[in-house]
C-alpha positions in Angstrom: 147.9 -6.6 137.5 146.5 -10.1 137.4 143.0 -9.0 136.6 143.8 -8.2 132.9 144.9 -11.7 131.9 142.2 -13.4 134.0 139.4 -11.1 132.6 140.5 -11.5 129.0 140.7 -15.3 129.4 144.4 -15.4 128.4 145.3 -17.0 131.8 142.8 -19.8 131.6 144.6 -23.2 131.7 141.8 -25.8 132.1 140.5 -27.3 135.2 142.2 -29.1 138.1 141.2 -32.5 139.5 138.5 -30.9 141.8 136.9 -29.1 138.8 138.2 -25.6 139.7 139.3 -23.3 136.9 143.0 -22.8 136.8 144.2 -19.3 135.7 148.0 -19.8 135.6 148.8 -19.9 131.9 149.6 -16.2 131.6 150.7 -14.8 134.9 151.7 -11.2 135.5 152.9 -11.5 139.1 153.6 -14.3 141.6 152.6 -12.5 144.9 153.9 -15.2 147.3 157.4 -15.4 145.6 157.5 -11.6 145.3 156.8 -11.0 149.0 159.2 -13.7 150.2 162.1 -13.1 147.9 165.4 -11.9 149.5 167.3 -11.3 146.2 166.6 -8.3 143.9 166.7 -10.7 140.9 163.9 -12.8 142.4 162.0 -9.8 143.5 162.0 -8.3 140.0 161.5 -11.7 138.3 158.2 -12.2 140.1 156.7 -8.8 139.2 155.7 -8.3 135.6 156.8 -11.8 134.7 156.2 -11.7 131.0 158.3 -8.5 130.6 161.1 -10.0 132.8 161.2 -13.2 130.7 161.3 -11.2 127.4 164.2 -9.0 128.8 166.0 -12.1 130.0 165.8 -14.1 126.8 166.1 -11.3 124.2 168.4 -8.7 125.9 170.4 -10.3 128.7 171.2 -13.8 127.3 172.1 -12.4 123.9 174.9 -10.3 125.5 176.5 -13.3 127.1 179.4 -15.2 125.6 178.6 -18.9 125.4 181.7 -19.7 127.6 180.6 -17.3 130.3 176.9 -18.3 130.8 176.1 -19.0 134.4 178.6 -16.5 135.6 177.9 -13.0 137.0 178.0 -10.5 134.1 177.4 -7.0 135.5 177.5 -5.2 132.2 174.9 -7.4 130.6 172.7 -7.0 133.6 173.0 -3.2 133.6 172.3 -2.9 129.9 169.2 -5.0 130.5 168.0 -2.7 133.2 168.6 0.3 131.0 166.6 -1.2 128.2 163.8 -1.8 130.7 164.0 1.9 131.7 163.9 3.0 128.1 160.9 0.7 127.6 159.0 2.4 130.5 159.6 5.9 129.2 161.8 8.9 129.4 161.1 10.2 132.9 164.2 10.4 135.0 162.6 8.4 137.8 162.5 5.3 135.6 166.2 5.5 135.1 166.8 6.1 138.8 164.8 3.0 139.7 166.2 0.6 137.1 169.8 1.7 137.4 169.5 1.5 141.2 167.8 -1.9 141.1 170.5 -3.0 138.6 173.3 -1.8 140.9 171.6 -3.6 143.8 171.3 -6.8 141.8 175.0 -6.8 140.6 176.1 -5.8 144.1 174.2 -8.8 145.6 175.7 -11.2 143.1 179.2 -10.1 143.7 178.8 -10.0 147.4 177.4 -13.5 147.4 180.4 -14.7 145.4 183.0 -12.8 147.4 181.7 -13.2 151.0 179.6 -16.3 150.7 182.4 -18.8 151.5 183.4 -16.7 154.6 180.0 -16.6 156.1 178.8 -20.2 155.3 178.7 -20.8 159.1 175.9 -18.2 159.6 172.5 -19.8 159.8 170.3 -19.3 156.8 167.5 -17.5 158.7 170.0 -14.8 159.7 171.3 -14.4 156.1 167.7 -14.4 154.8 166.6 -11.7 157.2 169.5 -9.4 156.5 169.2 -9.9 152.7 165.4 -9.5 152.8 165.6 -6.2 154.7 168.4 -4.9 152.4 166.5 -5.9 149.3 163.2 -4.3 150.3 164.7 -1.1 151.7 166.8 -0.6 148.6 164.0 -1.3 146.2 161.7 1.0 148.2 164.3 3.7 148.1 164.7 3.6 144.4 161.0 3.0 143.7 160.3 6.6 144.9 161.9 7.8 141.7 159.7 5.3 139.7 156.5 6.6 141.4 157.3 10.4 141.4 159.1 10.4 138.1 160.6 13.9 138.1 163.8 14.8 139.7 162.4 17.8 141.4 159.9 15.7 143.2 162.1 12.8 144.5 165.5 14.5 144.8 
């Protein structure tokens, strides 16, 4: 995914102090942040970065009331995930993946708000481990629909 912007020269961003070429102007994925994220939002934000930024600014933010920005808005998130599914195509697997990922994202946000104060005593590595496993198992489960695309294959 990173080869296209690098090969076309779109990612070239000059040279660093050591004289090495930097290719970070246009970035499709941030592999380190993708592999270490424990939130569905961060996981998806670090894969296909330009599409995520476009969806965030032109679909998600435009649905928010100015008074409610910064708060959890499940309907705006779900509509954004559905727009992303439509953008990918009309195979049912895309809708299974994006609606499933949207539900996981909204669930994580509401769980963090509702249960966060009660579990503030739990050490962060434990919270990180549980959330990391939940995020990757859920995304892998719904990604089967994305890869296989037809209901008869993944049901």
